[in-house]
N, C-alpha and C positions, 0 to 999 in steps of 0.2 A: 375410487375407480368404479366401484359397483354402481354408484349413483350416475356417473357419466355413461356407463354402458347401458343402463336402463333408459337414459334419455335418448339414446340413438337406436333403441329397439333391440338391444342385446342384453346379456346378463353375464355376470362373472361366475364361472362354474365352481370356483373355490368357495363361494359364499352360499351357505345352506340356510334357507328360510322356510318357515312354516307357510302354509297357504294363508292368504289374507282373510281376515274375518270381516264381518259386515261393516264395522266401524272403519277399518283400514280401507275398505273399498270405497266407502262414502267419502272419506278424507282425500283419497287419491284422485278421485274423479272430479271433486268439487274444487280442490286446491289449485292445481295448475294443469289439469288435463293429463296428469301422469298416470301410468299404469300402477295399480295398487300393489304394494309389496307386503309380505307377511313379516312376522317377527323374526329377527335374526336368531338362528339356532347355533350355528358354529361356522368357523372358517377353516378350511383345509389348508394348513400351512405347515409343511414339513421343514423342520429346522435341520440344517446340515452344518456341522462344525467343520470348517475347512482349515482350521489351525492345526499345524502339525504337532504331534505329541512326541516329545523326546523322553526316552526312558533309559535310565542308566542302572544297570544291575551289577553288583560286585558280590561274588560269593564269599 
């Protein structure tokens, strides 16, 4: 998804990247005219367990 969004001039706000270095800039512009991207640092992805928990307690 991040790659597709970058192709159409956007970006994925959940993908955190470092600023591109000189090599990434050179690779990006010479390869296919794509905007250079930095190294992937993290992805904001909150996991939510929607499975119900059943708890039985007997004193």
